[in-house]
ChimeraX commands (.cxc) that place a marker at each C-alpha (Angstrom):
marker #1 position 9.92,1.16,-5.79 radius 0.5
marker #1 position 10.16,-1.87,-8.09 radius 0.5
marker #1 position 11.43,-3.94,-5.10 radius 0.5
marker #1 position 8.17,-3.35,-3.04 radius 0.5
marker #1 position 5.79,-4.84,-5.92 radius 0.5
marker #1 position 5.12,-4.83,-9.52 radius 0.5
marker #1 position 1.86,-4.91,-11.74 radius 0.5
marker #1 position -0.69,-6.24,-9.23 radius 0.5
marker #1 position 1.79,-8.55,-7.37 radius 0.5
marker #1 position 1.51,-7.56,-3.88 radius 0.5
marker #1 position 4.66,-7.33,-1.58 radius 0.5
marker #1 position 4.42,-7.47,2.17 radius 0.5
marker #1 position 6.84,-6.37,4.92 radius 0.5
marker #1 position 6.52,-6.03,8.72 radius 0.5
marker #1 position 7.27,-3.18,10.92 radius 0.5
marker #1 position 6.44,-2.23,14.52 radius 0.5
marker #1 position 3.92,-4.98,14.72 radius 0.5
marker #1 position 1.92,-4.09,11.65 radius 0.5
marker #1 position 2.15,-5.96,8.16 radius 0.5
marker #1 position 2.30,-3.58,5.35 radius 0.5
marker #1 position 1.20,-4.85,1.85 radius 0.5
marker #1 position 1.94,-2.60,-1.29 radius 0.5
marker #1 position 0.30,-3.35,-4.57 radius 0.5
marker #1 position 0.99,-1.64,-7.80 radius 0.5
marker #1 position -1.59,-1.77,-10.42 radius 0.5
marker #1 position -3.34,-0.11,-13.13 radius 0.5
marker #1 position -1.28,0.21,-16.27 radius 0.5
marker #1 position 2.55,0.58,-16.53 radius 0.5
marker #1 position 3.59,4.03,-17.69 radius 0.5
marker #1 position 5.00,4.21,-21.35 radius 0.5
marker #1 position 6.76,7.39,-20.91 radius 0.5
marker #1 position 8.38,9.07,-17.57 radius 0.5
marker #1 position 11.18,11.37,-16.80 radius 0.5
marker #1 position 14.73,10.06,-16.95 radius 0.5
marker #1 position 15.08,7.08,-14.66 radius 0.5
marker #1 position 17.73,7.35,-11.99 radius 0.5
marker #1 position 18.62,4.45,-9.70 radius 0.5
marker #1 position 17.06,2.77,-7.69 radius 0.5
marker #1 position 14.13,3.11,-10.31 radius 0.5
marker #1 position 14.76,0.30,-12.69 radius 0.5
marker #1 position 11.36,0.55,-14.57 radius 0.5
marker #1 position 8.60,3.15,-15.31 radius 0.5
marker #1 position 6.10,3.53,-12.58 radius 0.5
marker #1 position 2.40,2.48,-12.49 radius 0.5
marker #1 position -0.85,4.46,-12.76 radius 0.5
marker #1 position -2.30,3.14,-9.34 radius 0.5
marker #1 position -1.12,1.79,-6.09 radius 0.5
marker #1 position -2.24,1.12,-2.67 radius 0.5
marker #1 position -0.85,0.23,0.79 radius 0.5
marker #1 position -2.64,-1.65,3.53 radius 0.5
marker #1 position -1.30,-1.63,7.01 radius 0.5
marker #1 position -2.79,-4.14,9.30 radius 0.5
marker #1 position -1.90,-5.31,12.96 radius 0.5
marker #1 position 0.06,-8.57,13.13 radius 0.5
marker #1 position -2.13,-9.46,16.25 radius 0.5
marker #1 position -5.36,-7.44,16.61 radius 0.5
marker #1 position -5.63,-6.03,20.26 radius 0.5
marker #1 position -1.85,-7.01,20.78 radius 0.5
marker #1 position 0.23,-4.95,18.06 radius 0.5
marker #1 position -2.58,-2.71,17.09 radius 0.5
marker #1 position -6.36,-2.24,16.87 radius 0.5
marker #1 position -6.95,-0.44,13.49 radius 0.5
marker #1 position -6.31,-1.29,9.96 radius 0.5
marker #1 position -5.15,1.49,7.41 radius 0.5
marker #1 position -5.13,1.97,3.74 radius 0.5
marker #1 position -3.74,4.68,1.31 radius 0.5
marker #1 position -4.07,4.84,-2.40 radius 0.5
marker #1 position -3.57,7.35,-5.05 radius 0.5
marker #1 position -5.94,9.88,-3.85 radius 0.5
marker #1 position -3.62,10.22,-0.80 radius 0.5
marker #1 position -6.73,9.65,1.60 radius 0.5
marker #1 position -5.89,7.56,4.56 radius 0.5
marker #1 position -8.91,5.29,5.63 radius 0.5
marker #1 position -9.15,2.98,8.55 radius 0.5
marker #1 position -11.12,0.19,10.04 radius 0.5
marker #1 position -11.54,-0.20,14.07 radius 0.5
marker #1 position -11.17,-3.89,14.13 radius 0.5
marker #1 position -7.94,-4.43,12.40 radius 0.5
marker #1 position -9.34,-5.56,9.08 radius 0.5
marker #1 position -8.60,-3.93,5.71 radius 0.5
marker #1 position -10.60,-0.77,5.14 radius 0.5
marker #1 position -13.16,-0.95,2.34 radius 0.5
marker #1 position -14.86,1.69,0.37 radius 0.5
marker #1 position -16.84,4.05,2.76 radius 0.5
marker #1 position -14.44,3.44,5.79 radius 0.5
marker #1 position -13.77,6.51,7.72 radius 0.5
marker #1 position -11.25,8.82,6.85 radius 0.5
marker #1 position -8.36,10.05,9.22 radius 0.5
marker link #1:1,2 radius 0.2
marker link #1:2,3 radius 0.2
marker link #1:3,4 radius 0.2
marker link #1:4,5 radius 0.2
marker link #1:5,6 radius 0.2
marker link #1:6,7 radius 0.2
marker link #1:7,8 radius 0.2
marker link #1:8,9 radius 0.2
marker link #1:9,10 radius 0.2
marker link #1:10,11 radius 0.2
marker link #1:11,12 radius 0.2
marker link #1:12,13 radius 0.2
marker link #1:13,14 radius 0.2
marker link #1:14,15 radius 0.2
marker link #1:15,16 radius 0.2
marker link #1:16,17 radius 0.2
marker link #1:17,18 radius 0.2
marker link #1:18,19 radius 0.2
marker link #1:19,20 radius 0.2
marker link #1:20,21 radius 0.2
marker link #1:21,22 radius 0.2
marker link #1:22,23 radius 0.2
marker link #1:23,24 radius 0.2
marker link #1:24,25 radius 0.2
marker link #1:25,26 radius 0.2
marker link #1:26,27 radius 0.2
marker link #1:27,28 radius 0.2
marker link #1:28,29 radius 0.2
marker link #1:29,30 radius 0.2
marker link #1:30,31 radius 0.2
marker link #1:31,32 radius 0.2
marker link #1:32,33 radius 0.2
marker link #1:33,34 radius 0.2
marker link #1:34,35 radius 0.2
marker link #1:35,36 radius 0.2
marker link #1:36,37 radius 0.2
marker link #1:37,38 radius 0.2
marker link #1:38,39 radius 0.2
marker link #1:39,40 radius 0.2
marker link #1:40,41 radius 0.2
marker link #1:41,42 radius 0.2
marker link #1:42,43 radius 0.2
marker link #1:43,44 radius 0.2
marker link #1:44,45 radius 0.2
marker link #1:45,46 radius 0.2
marker link #1:46,47 radius 0.2
marker link #1:47,48 radius 0.2
marker link #1:48,49 radius 0.2
marker link #1:49,50 radius 0.2
marker link #1:50,51 radius 0.2
marker link #1:51,52 radius 0.2
marker link #1:52,53 radius 0.2
marker link #1:53,54 radius 0.2
marker link #1:54,55 radius 0.2
marker link #1:55,56 radius 0.2
marker link #1:56,57 radius 0.2
marker link #1:57,58 radius 0.2
marker link #1:58,59 radius 0.2
marker link #1:59,60 radius 0.2
marker link #1:60,61 radius 0.2
marker link #1:61,62 radius 0.2
marker link #1:62,63 radius 0.2
marker link #1:63,64 radius 0.2
marker link #1:64,65 radius 0.2
marker link #1:65,66 radius 0.2
marker link #1:66,67 radius 0.2
marker link #1:67,68 radius 0.2
marker link #1:68,69 radius 0.2
marker link #1:69,70 radius 0.2
marker link #1:70,71 radius 0.2
marker link #1:71,72 radius 0.2
marker link #1:72,73 radius 0.2
marker link #1:73,74 radius 0.2
marker link #1:74,75 radius 0.2
marker link #1:75,76 radius 0.2
marker link #1:76,77 radius 0.2
marker link #1:77,78 radius 0.2
marker link #1:78,79 radius 0.2
marker link #1:79,80 radius 0.2
marker link #1:80,81 radius 0.2
marker link #1:81,82 radius 0.2
marker link #1:82,83 radius 0.2
marker link #1:83,84 radius 0.2
marker link #1:84,85 radius 0.2
marker link #1:85,86 radius 0.2
marker link #1:86,87 radius 0.2
marker link #1:87,88 radius 0.2
view
């Protein structure tokens, strides 16, 4: 996943009218199982992905977020969900 983003540096890509932003963060792991391609570096302790419509009301209405907890949260106005946002 190194191509998606590393160490707090976000990486954004677009698909089906949504912008997806991936951010790896926390601490880079110092030990991990044997690395195999395409993984070139060890993973991170935290990561999150926001998915926001390119055009609110056009390509989508809700914004979404998922992090290490695996819980997906959303907003109803196309903005990035925040702490306390509804859970899917």
